[in-house]
C-alpha positions in Angstrom: -13.5 -4.5 31.1 -16.9 -3.9 32.7 -19.2 -5.5 30.1 -20.2 -9.1 30.7 -18.1 -11.2 28.2 -21.1 -12.8 26.6 -22.9 -9.7 26.1 -19.7 -7.9 24.8 -19.4 -10.7 22.1 -23.0 -10.1 21.1 -22.3 -6.4 20.7 -19.1 -7.0 18.8 -21.1 -9.2 16.3 -23.7 -6.5 16.0 -21.1 -3.7 15.6 -19.3 -5.8 12.9 -22.7 -6.3 11.2 -23.3 -2.5 11.1 -19.8 -1.6 9.7 -19.8 -4.4 7.1 -23.3 -3.4 6.1 -22.1 0.2 5.4 -19.5 -1.5 3.1 -22.1 -3.5 1.3 -24.3 -0.4 0.7 -21.3 1.2 -1.0 -20.7 -1.9 -3.1 -24.3 -1.9 -4.3 -24.9 1.8 -4.8 -21.6 3.3 -6.0 -21.1 4.4 -9.7 -17.6 3.4 -10.6 -16.0 0.0 -11.4 -12.9 0.7 -9.2 -15.3 0.9 -6.1 -17.9 -1.7 -7.1 -15.5 -4.3 -8.4 -12.0 -3.5 -7.0 -13.4 -2.4 -3.7 -11.2 0.6 -3.1 -13.4 1.9 -0.2 -13.6 1.5 3.6 -16.2 1.8 6.4 -16.1 2.0 10.2 -17.5 3.2 13.5 -15.7 5.6 15.7 -15.9 6.7 19.3 -16.8 10.3 20.1 -13.0 10.9 20.4 -12.4 9.6 16.9 -10.9 6.1 17.3 -12.4 3.2 15.3 -13.7 0.7 17.6 -15.0 -1.5 14.8 -13.6 -2.1 11.4 -14.6 -4.7 8.9 -12.1 -7.4 8.4 -13.1 -8.6 4.9 -15.1 -5.6 3.2 -13.1 -3.0 1.5 -9.5 -2.0 2.1 -8.0 -2.8 5.6 -5.2 -0.3 5.9 -7.1 2.6 7.6 -7.7 0.6 10.7 -5.6 2.7 13.1 -6.4 6.2 11.8 -8.1 8.8 13.9 -11.0 11.1 13.0 -10.0 13.5 15.8 -8.2 16.2 13.8 -11.0 16.3 11.0 -13.7 16.5 13.7 -11.9 19.4 15.4 -11.5 21.3 12.1 -15.1 20.9 11.3 -16.4 23.1 14.1 -19.6 22.4 16.4 -21.8 19.7 15.3 -25.6 19.1 15.3 -27.9 16.2 14.2 -28.0 15.9 10.5 -24.4 17.2 9.8 -22.2 15.3 7.5 -18.6 16.2 7.0 -16.6 15.7 3.7 -12.8 15.9 3.4 -9.9 14.7 1.3 -7.1 16.9 2.6 -4.1 15.3 4.3 -2.6 18.4 5.8 -5.8 19.5 7.9 -6.7 15.8 9.0 -3.3 14.5 10.4 -3.2 12.2 7.3 -6.8 10.8 7.7 -7.0 11.5 4.0 -3.8 10.3 2.6 -4.1 11.6 -1.0 -6.6 13.8 -2.7 -8.7 11.2 -4.6 -9.6 9.6 -1.2 -12.7 11.4 -0.2 -13.9 10.7 3.3 -17.4 11.2 4.8 -18.0 11.4 8.5 -21.4 11.7 10.2 -21.9 12.3 14.0 -24.7 10.0 15.5 -26.5 11.7 18.2 -28.8 10.2 20.9 -30.6 12.4 23.2 -28.5 15.4 22.2 -25.1 13.5 22.7 -22.7 12.3 20.0 -22.4 8.6 20.8 -20.4 7.7 17.8 -19.2 8.7 14.2 -20.0 6.7 11.1 -17.1 7.0 8.6 -16.6 5.9 4.9 -14.1 6.6 2.3 -14.0 6.0 -1.4 -11.2 6.5 -4.0 -13.2 8.8 -6.5 -12.4 8.9 -10.0 -10.9 12.5 -10.3 -10.4 15.6 -8.3 -8.6 17.7 -10.9 -4.9 18.1 -11.1 -2.3 17.5 -13.7 -3.6 14.3 -15.2 -7.0 12.2 -15.6 -7.5 10.5 -12.3 -5.6 13.2 -10.5 -2.4 11.3 -9.6 0.9 11.9 -11.2 4.1 10.7 -9.7 5.9 13.8 -10.9 3.7 16.4 -9.3 5.9 18.6 -7.1 3.3 20.0 -4.7 -0.1 19.0 -3.4 -1.9 21.7 -5.3 -0.9 20.1 -8.7 -2.7 17.1 -7.6 -6.3 18.5 -7.5 -8.8 20.1 -5.3 -8.0 20.1 -1.6 -11.2 19.8 0.5 -10.6 20.7 4.2 -13.1 19.2 6.5 -16.5 21.0 5.6 -20.0 20.1 6.0 -21.7 18.7 2.8 -25.0 18.5 4.9 -26.1 20.8 7.6 -29.0 19.9 9.9 -30.1 17.5 7.3 -29.9 19.7 4.4 -27.2 19.3 1.5 -24.9 22.2 1.0 -25.4 22.9 -2.7 -22.4 25.2 -2.7 -20.0 22.5 -1.6 -21.5 20.2 -4.3 -21.0 22.7 -7.1 -17.4 23.3 -6.2 -16.8 19.5 -6.2 -18.5 19.0 -9.5 -16.7 21.9 -11.1 -13.2 20.7 -10.1 -13.5 17.2 -11.6 -13.2 15.6 -14.9 -15.8 13.1 -13.8 -18.0 15.1 -11.5 -21.1 12.9 -12.2 -19.2 9.7 -11.2 -17.9 11.4 -8.1 -21.4 12.4 -7.2 -22.6 8.8 -7.4 -19.7 7.5 -5.3 -20.2 10.3 -2.7 -23.9 9.6 -2.5 -23.1 5.9 -1.8 -21.1 6.9 1.1 -23.7 9.2 2.4 -26.2 6.3 2.2 -23.7 4.2 4.1 -23.2 6.5 7.0 -27.1 7.1 7.2 -27.7 3.3 7.2 -25.1 3.0 10.0 -26.9 5.8 12.1 -30.2 3.9 11.8 -28.8 0.5 12.8 -26.7 2.0 15.7 -29.8 3.5 17.1 -31.6 0.3 16.8 -28.8 -1.4 18.7 -28.9 1.3 21.4 -32.6 0.6 21.8 -31.8 -3.1 22.2 -28.9 -2.8 24.6 -29.2 0.7 26.2 -26.9 3.7 25.5 -24.7 3.2 28.5 -24.1 -0.4 27.7 -23.3 0.4 24.1 -20.9 3.2 25.0 -19.1 0.9 27.4 -19.0 -1.9 24.9 -17.0 0.4 22.5 -14.5 1.1 25.1 -14.2 -2.5 26.2 -13.6 -3.7 22.7 -10.8 -1.2 22.2 -9.3 -2.3 25.5 -9.6 -5.9 24.6 -7.8 -5.4 21.2 -5.1 -3.4 23.2 -4.4 -6.2 25.7 -4.4 -8.9 23.2 -2.0 -7.0 20.8 0.3 -6.4 23.8 0.3 -10.2 24.4 1.4 -10.8 20.8 4.1 -8.1 21.0 5.4 -9.6 24.2 5.9 -12.9 22.4 8.6 -11.0 20.2 12.1 -11.2 22.0 12.9 -7.9 23.6 15.6 -6.0 21.7 16.3 -3.6 18.8 16.6 -4.3 15.2 17.0 -2.2 12.0 15.9 -2.9 8.5 15.8 -0.8 5.3 14.4 -1.3 1.7 13.9 0.9 -1.3 11.6 2.4 -3.8 13.3 2.2 -7.1 13.7 6.0 -7.8 11.8 9.3 -7.4 10.8 9.5 -11.1 13.0 12.5 -11.9 16.3 10.7 -11.3 17.6 7.2 -10.9 18.3 7.8 -7.2 16.4 5.3 -5.1 14.2 6.2 -2.1 15.4 4.6 1.2 13.0 3.6 3.9 14.7 2.5 7.2 13.3 1.8 10.6 14.7 1.0 14.0 12.2 -1.3 15.8 12.5 -1.7 19.6 10.5 -4.3 21.6 10.1 -3.9 25.4 7.6 -6.1 26.9 4.2 -5.5 25.5 5.3 -2.3 23.8 6.8 -1.6 20.6 8.5 1.6 19.1 9.1 2.4 15.4 11.8 5.0 14.8 11.8 6.5 11.3 14.6 9.0 12.1 17.0 7.5 9.4 14.4 7.4 6.6 15.2 9.6 3.6 14.0 13.1 3.7 10.7 14.1 1.9 11.1 14.1 -2.0 10.2 16.6 -4.6 7.8 14.1 -6.4 4.7 12.5 -4.9 6.2 9.8 -2.7 5.5 11.3 0.5 3.1 10.3 3.4 1.6 13.0 5.5 1.2 12.0 9.2 1.9 15.4 10.9 4.1 13.4 13.2 1.2 11.4 14.6 0.8 7.6 14.7 -0.6 6.5 11.5 -1.5 2.9 10.5 0.0 3.3 7.0 3.3 3.4 8.6 3.0 -0.2 10.2 0.4 -2.2 8.4 2.7 -5.1 8.3 2.8 -5.1 12.1 -1.0 -4.8 12.3 -1.4 -7.8 10.0 1.3 -9.7 12.0 -0.7 -9.2 15.1 -3.9 -10.3 13.5 -2.2 -13.4 12.1 -0.9 -14.3 15.5 -4.4 -13.8 17.1 -7.1 -14.3 14.5 -9.9 -13.7 17.0 -8.6 -10.3 18.2 -11.2 -7.5 17.8 -10.5 -5.6 14.5 -10.3 -2.0 15.9 -7.9 0.9 16.6 -7.0 -0.6 20.0 -4.6 -3.0 18.1 -2.3 0.1 17.6 -2.4 1.4 21.1 0.9 -0.6 22.3 2.7 1.0 19.2 4.7 4.2 19.5 6.2 6.0 16.6 9.1 8.5 16.1 8.8 10.4 12.8 10.9 13.5 12.6 9.6 16.4 10.5 11.0 16.6 7.1 11.2 12.9 6.5 9.2 10.9 3.9 6.7 9.9 6.7 6.4 13.5 8.0 6.7 15.8 5.0 6.3 19.6 5.2 3.6 21.3 3.4 3.1 21.6 0.4 4.7 18.3 -0.4 2.9 16.2 -3.0 1.4 12.9 -1.6 -0.3 11.1 -4.6 1.8 8.1 -4.5 1.9 7.6 -0.8 0.8 4.0 -1.2 4.3 3.0 -2.5 5.7 4.3 0.7 3.2 2.3 2.7 3.7 -1.0 0.8 7.5 -0.7 1.2 7.1 0.0 4.9 5.0 -3.2 5.1 8.1 -5.1 4.0 10.5 -3.0 6.2 8.5 -3.5 9.5 8.2 -7.3 8.9 11.9 -7.5 7.9 12.8 -5.8 11.3 10.5 -8.3 13.2 12.1 -11.1 11.2 15.6 -10.2 12.6 14.2 -10.8 16.1 11.9 -13.7 15.0 12.9 -15.0 11.6 10.5 -17.9 11.3 7.4 -15.8 12.1 7.3 -13.5 9.2 7.1 -13.9 5.2 9.5 -12.9 2.6 8.8 -9.7 0.7 5.9 -9.8 -1.8 5.6 -7.7 -5.0 5.4 -4.6 -2.9 3.3 -2.4 -5.4 -0.3 -1.7 -6.1 0.0 -0.1 -9.5 -3.3 1.5 -10.3 -3.4 1.3 -14.1 -5.8 3.9 -15.3 -7.0 4.5 -19.0 -8.4 7.8 -20.3 -9.9 8.1 -23.8 -11.8 10.8 -25.6 -15.5 10.9 -25.1 -17.3 11.7 -28.5 -20.7 12.3 -26.7 -19.6 14.9 -24.1 -16.4 16.2 -25.8 -14.5 15.5 -22.6 -12.7 12.3 -21.6 -13.9 8.9 -20.1 -11.7 7.2 -17.6 -11.6 3.9 -15.9 -9.3 1.8 -13.8 -7.9 -1.0 -15.9 -6.5 -3.0 -13.0 -5.0 -2.5 -9.6 -2.0 -4.5 -10.6 -0.3 -6.1 -7.6 1.9 -9.2 -8.0 3.1 -12.4 -6.2 2.9 -12.7 -2.3 6.0 -13.5 -0.2 6.3 -17.1 0.8 6.4 -17.8 4.6 7.2 -20.8 6.9 5.0 -23.7 5.7 3.1 -21.8 3.1 3.8 -20.7 -0.5 3.2 -17.2 -1.5 -0.1 -16.4 -3.0 0.0 -16.2 -6.8 -0.8 -12.6 -8.1 -1.8 -11.4 -4.7 0.5 -9.6 -2.2 -0.5 -9.6 1.5 0.0 -5.7 1.6 -2.7 -5.1 -0.9 -5.4 -6.1 1.5 -8.7 -7.0 -0.1 -8.2 -4.9 -3.2 -9.7 -6.9 -6.0 -9.0 -7.2 -9.7 -11.4 -5.6 -12.2 -13.3 -8.2 -14.2 -12.2 -8.0 -17.9 -15.8 -8.1 -19.2 -16.9 -5.2 -16.9 -13.8 -3.2 -17.9 -14.2 -3.7 -21.7 -18.0 -2.7 -21.3 -17.0 0.6 -19.7 -14.2 1.9 -21.8 -12.6 1.5 -25.2 -10.0 -1.3 -24.5 -9.3 -4.7 -25.6 -7.5 -7.0 -23.2 -5.3 -9.6 -24.8 -4.2 -11.4 -21.8 -4.3 -11.3 -18.0 -2.5 -14.2 -16.6 0.0 -15.7 -14.0 3.5 -15.9 -15.4 5.5 -19.0 -15.2 9.0 -19.2 -13.7 8.6 -16.0 -11.7 8.1 -16.9 -8.1 11.1 -16.7 -5.9 12.5 -20.2 -5.3 12.3 -21.7 -1.8 11.1 -24.5 0.3 8.1 -22.5 0.1 8.2 -20.5 -3.2 6.9 -17.0 -3.7 3.7 -16.1 -5.5 3.9 -15.9 -9.3 3.9 -12.6 -11.1 1.1 -11.3 -13.2 1.1 -10.4 -16.9 -1.4 -7.9 -18.3 -1.6 -6.9 -22.1 -4.1 -4.5 -23.5 -4.7 -2.7 -26.8 -6.0 0.9 -27.4 -9.1 1.0 -29.4 -9.1 4.9 -29.7 -6.6 7.5 -30.7 -5.3 10.1 -28.2 -5.6 7.6 -25.4 -3.7 8.1 -22.1 -2.5 5.5 -19.6 -1.2 6.3 -16.0 -0.1 3.7 -13.6 0.7 5.2 -10.3 2.7 3.0 -7.8 4.8 0.8 -10.1 7.7 -0.5 -8.2 10.2 -3.3 -7.9 11.5 -2.8 -11.4 15.2 -2.7 -10.0 15.0 -3.8 -6.4 13.9 -7.3 -6.0 11.4 -8.6 -3.4 13.7 -10.2 -0.8 13.8 -13.9 0.0 14.2 -15.1 3.5 15.9 -18.0 5.3 17.7 -19.2 2.1 14.7 -18.5 -0.2 15.5 -16.6 -3.3 14.5 -13.1 -4.2 11.4 -12.6 -6.4 11.4 -11.4 -10.0 11.3 -7.6 -11.0 8.5 -6.0 -13.0 8.7 -4.5 -16.4 6.7 -2.3 -18.9 6.9 -2.8 -22.6 5.1 -0.9 -25.5 4.3 -2.4 -28.9 3.3 0.4 -31.2 0.6 0.1 -33.8 3.5 0.1 -36.4 5.0 -3.0 -34.5 7.9 -1.3 -32.9 8.8 -2.7 -29.5 9.9 -0.4 -26.7 11.1 -0.9 -23.2 9.4 1.7 -20.8 10.4 3.0 -17.3 7.8 3.4 -14.6 4.8 4.9 -16.1 3.8 8.5 -15.3 1.7 9.2 -18.5 1.8 7.2 -21.6 0.3 9.0 -24.6 -1.0 6.2 -26.9 -2.7 5.9 -30.4 -5.3 3.4 -31.7 -3.6 -0.1 -32.0 -0.8 0.6 -29.4 -0.4 -2.3 -27.0 0.9 -2.0 -23.6 2.5 -5.0 -21.8 2.9 -5.0 -18.0 4.6 -7.5 -15.9 4.3 -7.3 -12.1 7.0 -8.4 -9.6 6.7 -11.8 -8.0 7.1 -12.9 -4.3 10.3 -13.8 -2.6 10.9 -17.4 -1.6 11.2 -18.8 2.0 13.6 -21.5 3.0 16.2 -23.7 1.0 14.8 -24.5 -2.5 16.4 -28.0 -2.3 14.2 -28.8 0.7 11.0 -28.2 -1.2 8.9 -31.3 -1.6 9.6 -33.0 -4.9 5.9 -33.6 -5.5 5.2 -29.8 -5.3 7.9 -29.2 -7.9 6.4 -31.9 -10.2 2.8 -30.4 -9.7 4.1 -26.9 -10.8 5.8 -28.3 -13.8 2.4 -30.2 -14.7 0.5 -26.9 -14.2 2.8 -25.0 -16.5 4.0 -22.6 -13.8 7.6 -24.1 -13.8 9.8 -25.2 -16.6 11.7 -28.5 -16.6 15.0 -26.4 -16.7 14.0 -24.3 -13.7 12.9 -27.3 -11.8 16.4 -28.8 -12.2 18.4 -25.6 -11.6 16.4 -24.1 -8.8 15.1 -27.2 -6.9 17.4 -30.0 -7.9 14.5 -32.0 -9.2 14.8 -33.9 -12.5 11.4 -34.5 -14.4 10.7 -36.1 -17.6 7.8 -37.1 -19.7 6.8 -40.7 -19.8 3.7 -41.5 -22.0 2.4 -38.0 -21.9 2.8 -37.9 -18.0 5.3 -35.9 -16.0 7.3 -38.0 -13.6 10.2 -37.4 -11.2 13.6 -39.1 -12.0 14.2 -40.1 -8.3 17.6 -41.4 -8.7 19.0 -38.4 -10.4 17.1 -36.1 -8.1 18.5 -37.7 -5.0 22.0 -37.5 -6.3 21.6 -33.8 -7.2 20.3 -33.0 -3.7 22.8 -35.2 -1.8 25.7 -33.5 -3.5 24.6 -30.5 -1.7 24.5 -28.4 -5.1 22.2 -26.0 -3.5 22.4 -22.4 -2.4 24.4 -21.7 0.7 22.4 -20.7 3.8 21.7 -17.0 3.9 19.2 -15.0 6.0 18.3 -12.6 3.2 18.5 -12.8 -0.6 18.0 -9.1 -1.7 18.8 -9.5 -5.3 21.9 -8.4 -7.4 20.8 -4.7 -7.9 20.5 -4.1 -4.2 23.7 -6.0 -3.4 25.6 -3.8 -6.0 24.1 -0.6 -4.7 24.9 -1.2 -1.0 28.6 -2.2 -1.8 29.0 1.6 -2.3 26.0 3.1 -0.5 26.4 1.5 2.9 24.0 1.7 5.7 26.3 4.1 7.5 26.5 6.5 4.5 22.8 6.4 3.6 21.6 7.1 7.1 24.1 9.9 7.5 23.0 11.6 4.4 19.3 11.1 5.3 19.7 12.9 8.8 21.9 15.7 7.5 19.5 16.5 4.7 16.8 17.4 7.1 18.8 20.5 8.1 18.3 22.0 4.6 15.2 23.8 3.6 12.5 21.4 2.4 12.8 22.6 -1.2 16.5 22.0 -1.5 16.7 18.5 -0.1 16.0 16.7 -3.2 18.6 18.7 -5.1 21.2 18.0 -2.5 20.4 14.4 -2.4 20.8 14.0 -6.2 23.9 16.1 -6.1 25.6 13.9 -3.5 24.6 10.8 -5.5 26.1 12.3 -8.6 29.2 13.3 -6.7 29.9 9.6 -6.0 28.6 8.3 -9.2 31.9 6.8 -10.2 32.7 5.5 -6.7 33.5 1.7 -6.4 34.4 1.6 -2.7 32.1 1.7 0.5 31.1 5.2 1.5 31.5 6.5 5.1 29.9 9.1 7.2 33.1 11.2 6.7 32.7 10.9 2.9 29.1 12.2 3.2 30.0 15.1 5.3 32.9 16.2 3.0 30.6 15.8 -0.2 28.0 18.2 1.4 30.6 20.7 2.5 32.1 20.7 -1.0 28.5 21.2 -2.6 27.8 23.9 0.0 31.0 25.7 -0.9 30.2 25.5 -4.7 26.7 27.1 -3.9 28.4 29.8 -1.8 30.8 30.5 -4.7 27.8 30.6 -7.2 25.9 33.0 -5.0 28.8 35.3 -4.6 
């Protein structure tokens, strides 16, 4: 590094203030509740080559940290002062835009005719067309069903707005006026960044500022390398699942092979499932992408809290992602629910690290961010109003020395809940309850975070609810180091007539006035032996109403009772219970009953073989053959082998050949 350390730290603070200030502009000037309150936006400054050299740590969502603007910049053509780029297209930006409602704004910042930086912002807008209100349907089968694709184009040229682009954007949205407001907020943010960066250059000098950008990236790279170096050299593998692909009961498997060698780390996704027919795909075009390893980024930051937050953190990381996998799908694969892939990979990457360094990582959290959206008829316009009800997460995974956070999972970043008062003011809904649910956190020496319960009632007929990204309704969040698995989520509907119905993962629920939707999130997995949990912590949770007397006894071996309206511990009986050793046997992982039963038949060997072989089939046939192979073995009770998979595919290929002839 060439910049004086004291001056570099001053620059770092200045850069952070600019990037955070951009986020505050969006918070204060955006139109929609999901942006203003839930904070589904991000801001950053990038180098002329497109790497983020400063990224706010606590403003907006954090998951875009390691992305690059390079491809979007190249696709935009020559730049001049006053130009502003807009895009939402994953395929023409190497996955900078990860699904179509994420609209990105990029502004080149010129000084003396030279681009010194790019100001960037993104907002999840209300609607870009497509099959359903809010645009995201899990059952969409290609990206064109998900809305309007906007390849990188200039919404401003030479400081003048391109009205043609604006007209197209408004015409292809159910909420064009809301989108306009949020896009204008992003434009205000990048314009503010330009002003403040030029002020900074006036203070420090252009060459010093440019060098400071590069030095901060290098500093992050070096410090990230030191964190990786502390992980024992070696290779580990880990897999986890999404419940299903919404058109079958066949789970989606995500597996990685993690290799640590000195200060470098490689993630190999070769044995991940192939791309699916529905919207659970993540476009990367085979490039490094921070959505693949956000768990690793957070691990690095947790081990070095003062590391500069920028793309340099990802420089020591290499990725292998073969074409045709879930994490490198072929066009025109649908991508709307890509965040489910991201959140499960968060657990998978940490699980792989945990095999090398088990006491350093948390158990699995809820692993979902179910964005619940309500759409109701708008009597004034004749169209429809829509609003995010809540970004429903769930309990966080416990870790060594710390309980999981109640109702918040690490992998959700800084995504916030929507205040009920604001929600009920903006759309026709009555929220009955939004609460933590007792007896849900995975038991452990450190227990998992409790689940969330959300119940709301329709106040208008012909209402529609979507809830993209609901997961962990079958596969529990795993516990670690003898900790127990967390609880699964569920959906129930109570109709206006009083009928109670269990529901699967929500695609679109069509509802009438008086219908009540009840949602339960997953909870976090526990860490460590539950019988080693401090007795006073168990007592406190009983007093708080988060743990029942029965669960305290069964899960933790703690006998509590009420004496003169005060909860107390029966020390003698508790000590006897714990001394008897009537506690769970030591296990590294508790993955839950459903996964244990599934993997008794679908072994790691069989699942990996099927994933690799399916990539040799045309993209539009892979889901069919995956479903067919699972159906072929639907009555199987014995472990599957590679040979079984090969024989099944040969049999199915033979059937196809016979049908074609």
